[in-house]
N, C-alpha and C positions, 0 to 999 in steps of 0.2 A: 860635941859632934852633931852633925845634922842627922836627925832621925830618918829611918827609911820612909816613914809617912810623909814628912816634909819634903824630902828629896823627890818623892814621886809627885806630890801635889804641886810642887813648884818648879824649880829648875834654877835660878842663880843671880846679881848685884845691880844697882843703878847708882846714881850719884849722891844726892844729898839727903833730903828728908822724904817722908812718906808721900804725901800727895801735893802736887803743885797746882796752883790756881791761876787761871787767866780769864780775862773777859773776852778773849777772842774765841768765841764758840763757833765751831764749824762741823755740826753733826752730820750733814750730808756728805761732806768730804771724808770724814772719818769712816762712815759706813762703806763708802766706795773703796777706800784704801784697804780695810780689813777684808772685804770681799775679794778684791784683786789678789791680795796676799794668799788667801786660802785657795783660790782658783789656780794661780800661776806658779806658786813656789812648791817644788816637789822635794828638794833637798836643801839642807842648811848645814854648814860646817864652820867652826870658828872657835874662839876663846870666850870665856865668860869670867866675870868677877861678881861676887855676891855679898850682900849685906843682909843680916837679919836685925831688925829694929824693933824694940819692945814698945809697949803702949805709951811709955814716957819719952819716946823719941831718942832712946839711948841705943847705940849700936852694940849688940851683944855677941855678934859673931860675924866673921868675914871668911870667905873662901874663894877659890878660883880653880879653873880647870878648862877642859875642852868639851865640845859637844858635836855630835853628828846626828842629823835627823833625816830620815827618808820617809816621806808621807805617801800613803797612810800607814801608821801602825808600828813604825820602828824608830827607835832612838837610842843614843848612848850618851850619857853624861858622866864624864870622868873627873872626879875631884882629886887634885894633886896637892893643894896647899890649903890649910895647914895639916891635912891628913889625906889618906887615900881611900876613896870610895868609888864604886861604880854603880850606875843605875842604867839598866839595859832593858829595852822592850824588843822582843824578837818577833812580834806578831801574834804570839800565843801567850807568852808569859812576861811578867815583870820580874827582873832579877835585881836584887840589891845586895852588893858585896861590900862588907866592911873589912878592909884589909887588916887593920890593927886588931880587931876582935876575932878575926878568922871565922867570920860567920856570913852565910848567904841566906837571904830570905827570898822565896819565890812565891808569886801569887798569879792567878789567872788574869791576863791582861784585860779581858772584857769586863770582869767584875770590879776591877781596880781603878781604871781611869775615870769612869763616871763622867761628871761634868767638871772635872778638875782643870786647872790651867794647862796641865800637860796635854789634855785633849786638843786644845787649840793649836798646838804646835805639831802634834803627831797624828791628828785625826783626819777624817775625810772632809770634803768641802762642805758637808751639811752640818758641821759641828756647831755652827752659830745657832742652830735650833735649840741647843742646850743652854743658851745664854740670852739674857735680855740686853739689848743695845741701849745704853744710857745716853750717849752723846760723845762729843770729842772737843778738844781744845788744843791750842798751840802754845808752847812755852819754849823760848830760846831755840827756835828752829826745829823743834820736835813736835810732831802731831801726836797727841795722846788720845787713844780710843778707849772709852770706858765701857766695860761690860759687867754684868752681874750674873753669876750662875743661878739658873732656875732652881736647882737643887743644892742647898747649902749644907747638906749632911756630910759632904766631903771635907768640911772645915773651913771653906773659903767663902767670903761674902763680897769681895770686890776684885776685879781684874782690870789693869790698865796696860795697854801695849803702846809703846812709843815708836814712831816711824820717822826717820830722818831721810829726806829725799825719797820717800815712799819705801824705804828699806827698814826692816825691823832692827832696832838698835837698843831698845830699853824695854823692860818688863817690870811690873809692880803687882804684887799680890797681897791682899790683906786677909788674915784669917779671923776666925770667930773670937779669938782672944785679943784682937786688935794688934797683933804682931804683923809687921810688914816685911816682906821679902822684896828687895830691890835688886835688879839684875841689869848689868851692862854687857853688851856683846861687842867683841873686837875682832878685826881681821876676818870678818864673816864673808863667806862665798855662798851664793845661791845657785841651785840647779846645776851643780857640777856632780859628776858621777862619784858615788861613795862606795867604797869596797864593802860588799855584803858581809864580809867576815867580821866587821866591827860590831855587827848586831847579833853575832853568835856568842853564846856563853856556856862554858862548862865549869862547874865548881872545881876549884883546885883541890887536889888530893889532900885529905886531912882536915878540911874545914867543916864546921857544923852547917848543915843545911836544914832550914826551917821551911816546911811546906813541900808540896809535891807538884812538879812541873807538868803541864799539859804536853802531850806528844802529838805531833802531826800524824794523822792516820795514814797507814800505808796505802799506796795506790796500786791496784791490780793492773797488770799489763797483759 
């Protein structure tokens, strides 16, 4: 099963092997594409498929599900196959719910995202300040933008985002153990209204809850 830490730090599959290589380097175009994405995209909804590949290039885990993102600060990743898990950011907390284990883990969102890959998709437009821009390259019609977290304490040392026709379609993350998470997005829609209810989470009755959620302070009227 995907651990809560990996679920948080990543998000989900791409196609074949870890890192693709091309001589067609286009760093300026890559910077422009990632900046436009962060400035213009407010919501993302769709399906994902995910592979986890070890340092020997062996696929050790596959999974799939759906995602909803509302920037900044809220997202929901729902794993359906081969197991059920939820990862939800409500703006204050990160909730990780393992259905089979009947366990919920909750952590403060501000302390947890750091400079993880999740921050790129759910953060503010200034999130690029947490990453070094390495460059970009084109492979089979997809423009790959290479980034490196400035703080690698979160466990990741490389991030690559793939854009097809300037739309995010692929993601790749390499951790400090040289494991690679590859992600492919399908049936994705951008900037369409997302029901706010999908970002709310209440632990089901009877499950174990690890951690204490932050609560929005009451507003006096």
